[in-house]
C-alpha positions in Angstrom: 49.0 12.8 -14.5 47.0 13.0 -17.8 44.6 10.3 -16.7 43.9 12.0 -13.3 43.1 15.3 -15.0 41.0 13.6 -17.7 39.1 11.6 -15.0 38.5 14.8 -12.9 37.3 16.7 -16.0 35.0 13.9 -16.9 33.5 13.7 -13.4 33.0 17.5 -13.5 31.3 17.4 -16.9 29.0 14.6 -15.8 28.1 16.4 -12.6 27.4 19.7 -14.2 25.4 18.2 -17.1 23.4 16.0 -14.7 22.4 19.1 -12.7 21.4 20.9 -15.9 19.2 18.0 -17.1 17.7 17.4 -13.7 15.9 20.7 -14.0 12.6 19.8 -15.6 10.1 21.9 -17.5 7.0 22.8 -15.6 4.1 20.4 -16.3 1.4 21.4 -18.8 -1.5 23.4 -17.3 -3.8 20.5 -18.2 -2.1 18.3 -15.6 -3.5 20.5 -12.8 -7.0 19.0 -13.3 -5.6 15.7 -12.0 -4.6 17.2 -8.7 -8.2 17.1 -7.6 -7.7 13.3 -7.2 -4.9 13.6 -4.7 -5.5 11.8 -1.4 -7.3 8.6 -0.2 -10.8 8.0 -1.5 -13.2 5.4 -0.3 -16.8 4.6 -0.8 -19.3 1.9 -1.1 -19.6 0.8 -4.7 -22.4 -1.1 -6.3 -21.1 -3.9 -8.5 -23.3 -5.9 -10.9 -22.1 -8.7 -13.1 -25.0 -10.5 -14.6 -27.3 -11.6 -11.8 -24.5 -11.1 -9.2 -24.9 -7.9 -7.2 -22.9 -6.7 -4.2 -22.0 -3.5 -2.4 -18.4 -3.3 -1.2 -15.9 -0.5 -0.2 -13.5 0.6 -3.0 -10.3 2.4 -2.2 -8.1 4.7 -4.3 -5.1 6.7 -3.2 -3.4 9.3 -5.5 -0.1 11.0 -4.9 1.5 13.8 -6.9 4.8 12.7 -8.5 7.6 14.0 -10.8 7.4 17.7 -9.9 3.6 17.7 -10.6 3.8 16.0 -14.0 1.2 13.4 -12.9 -0.1 11.2 -10.1 0.8 7.7 -9.0 -2.0 5.7 -7.5 -3.0 2.4 -5.9 -6.4 0.9 -5.7 -8.0 -2.0 -3.7 -11.3 -3.8 -3.5 -12.2 -7.2 -2.2 -15.4 -8.5 -3.8 -17.0 -11.6 -5.3 -16.8 -10.2 -8.8 -13.2 -8.8 -8.7 -11.7 -11.0 -6.0 -8.9 -9.5 -3.9 -8.1 -6.9 -6.6 -5.1 -4.7 -6.2 -3.8 -2.2 -8.8 -1.1 0.5 -9.1 -0.4 3.0 -11.8 0.1 6.5 -13.1 -2.0 9.2 -14.5 -0.7 12.1 -16.6 -1.4 14.4 -19.5 0.4 13.8 -22.8 0.9 17.1 -24.6 1.8 15.2 -27.8 -1.7 13.7 -28.2 -3.6 16.1 -26.0 -5.1 13.3 -24.0 -5.0 12.0 -20.4 -3.5 8.6 -19.8 -4.3 6.3 -16.8 -1.9 3.3 -16.9 -2.8 0.4 -14.6 -0.8 -2.7 -13.5 -2.9 -5.2 -11.5 -2.7 -8.5 -9.8 -5.4 -9.6 -12.3 -2.5 -10.3 -14.7 -2.8 -7.2 -16.9 -1.2 -4.0 -17.7 -3.2 -1.5 -19.7 -3.8 2.2 -20.5 -7.0 4.1 -20.4 -7.1 7.2 -22.5 -9.5 10.1 -22.1 -10.3 13.7 -21.5 -12.2 16.1 -19.2 -15.7 17.0 -20.4 -15.7 20.0 -18.1 -14.0 21.1 -14.9 -15.6 18.4 -12.8 -16.1 15.4 -15.1 -13.5 13.1 -16.7 -14.0 10.1 -19.0 -11.5 7.4 -19.8 -11.6 4.4 -22.1 -9.7 1.3 -23.0 -10.3 -1.0 -25.9 -8.4 -4.2 -26.5 -8.8 -7.8 -27.7 -8.7 -10.5 -25.1 -9.2 -14.2 -26.1 -10.4 -13.0 -29.5 -13.1 -10.9 -27.9 -13.4 -7.1 -28.0 -12.9 -5.9 -24.5 -13.9 -2.3 -23.7 -13.7 -0.4 -20.4 -15.3 2.9 -19.8 -14.7 5.1 -16.7 -16.5 8.3 -15.8 -15.7 10.4 -12.7 -17.7 13.5 -11.7 -16.6 15.6 -8.7 -19.8 16.5 -6.8 -17.6 18.5 -4.4 -13.9 18.7 -3.6 -14.3 15.7 -1.3 -16.9 13.7 -3.1 -16.4 11.8 -6.4 -19.1 9.9 -8.3 -17.5 7.1 -10.1 -18.8 4.8 -12.8 -17.1 1.9 -14.5 -18.5 -0.4 -17.3 -16.9 -3.4 -18.9 -18.1 -4.5 -22.3 -17.2 -7.8 -24.0 -18.2 -7.9 -27.7 -20.4 -4.8 -27.0 -22.3 -6.5 -24.2 -22.2 -4.8 -20.8 -21.0 -7.5 -18.5 -19.9 -5.5 -15.4 -21.3 -2.2 -14.1 -19.8 -0.4 -11.0 -21.0 2.8 -9.6 -20.5 4.6 -6.3 -19.7 7.8 -4.4 -16.2 7.9 -3.1 -15.3 10.4 -0.3 -11.9 11.8 0.5 -10.8 10.5 3.8 -7.8 10.8 6.2 -8.1 7.1 7.1 -5.2 4.9 6.3 -5.2 3.0 3.1 -5.9 -0.7 3.7 -3.1 -3.1 3.7 -2.8 -4.8 0.3 -1.7 -8.3 1.1 0.6 -10.1 -1.3 -1.8 -13.0 -1.8 
């Protein structure tokens, strides 16, 4: 009898405490800036890596997650420079350091975090610096909303302070389906 009451009490305590902890605090107001990115974005991007130049469609899709605390996203491009590149990740604002974090996991064999801020209501900048094969690897991203449905995006990759890849393009919000990202 004691064990049945104890078990029932334990289940009740776990259930009640789970319900209490499941209620989250509202996200910081800074997170709302990220909501502009929600949806599927696609546009022709100009990619230059040394003498190699190409124009290819680039896709991003952002979805609000965790009661508005951030966004999850996926990206896709198939190009000579990047290959059949697929990435997924999360974006959020960290109230502890006052910065935005864009974490990426990709089929290029990496997992990394861009850190940045908004310069104004329409422009954000993100950066990542790391060491790869004993070389300093630096990525810079700049996005400027030209309208609620148009985003100018720039990406630069530097290795040992030399710009080795430059990408820029205008992405437009679309209702088209996100392309299938094959497992290959």
